[in-house]
N, C-alpha and C positions, 0 to 999 in steps of 0.2 A: 809872055811865053818865054820859055828857056831857049837858049841857043843850042846848036848841035853839040858843041863841046861840053856844055854843062850836062846835057842829057846823057851823053856818052860816059861822063864821069860818074853820074848816079848809077848807071847800069853796070859799070865796072865794080863799083863798091857793092852793089847788090850781089853780083857774082862772087866776089871775095867773101862777103859776109855769109852767103849761102854755103860756100865751101867750109868755112869755119864752123858754122852751125852743124853741117853734116858730120864733120869729124868729131866735134864735141858730142853730138847726139849718139853716134855709133860707139864712141869710147865709153861714155857714161852709161849707156844701155848695157854694154857688154859686162861691166862690173856691177850692174844692178842698182845704180844710183838713180836712174830715171826710168820712166816708162814712155814708150812711143804711143801717143794718143790717137794719131791718125791711123785708122784701121788698114788702109791700103799700104802706107809706108811701113806699118808694123810687120806686114807679111814679108816685105823686102828685107827689113833689118834682121828678122828672125831667120830668113833664108841665108843671108850672107852680108856681113857688115860692109865689105868692099863694094858689093853690088848695090847696096843701099846708098852709099856715098855717090857712086857713079850715076845711079838713076836719079837721085835728088839733084845733083849738079846738072845732069842732062836736061831735066825738066825745067829747071829755073833758067838755064841758059837758053833753052828754046823759047821760053816766055819772054826773056829779055830781048832776044832777036825779034820776036813778033812785035813787041812794044817799040823797038827801034824802028822797024819798018813803018809803024803808024805814028811816029813822033810828031807829025803835023797835026794830029788830033789832040785837042785839049784833054780829052778823056784818057788817052794813052799817057800823056805827060802827068796827069793827076795820078794815074795808076803807078807810074814810075816813082813819083814822089812819095806816095803812101807806102809802097813796098820798101823804099829806102828807109823811111822813118821807122817802119816796123822792124826791119833788120837792124837798124841802128840801135833801137831800144833793146833788142835782144842781145846785141853785143855789150851794151851797158850792163844788162842783167848778168851776162856771163862774167864780165870783169868784176862786178860787185861780189859775186859768189866766189870768185877765185881769190880775190884779195881779202 
């Protein structure tokens, strides 16, 4: 099992990656280069890009806090690791498309 410092680091990276994802999504959506596939988030991004970013960051931060509080559970730690891997792959995808 991971120690608290490692879990905290994973959660910090998840939060940072989420913010990057939200900003990229809002920016690229605004200029018409991408579509938001999540129907709930699509409502928010069409309403206001800043609100979309705030709401997305708020939800993921809330989820990170919830996982942190349950960090003694192997399932919470597995969720943290899977979420980190997913966001890490998304960041690689963004980098690949930028370069």
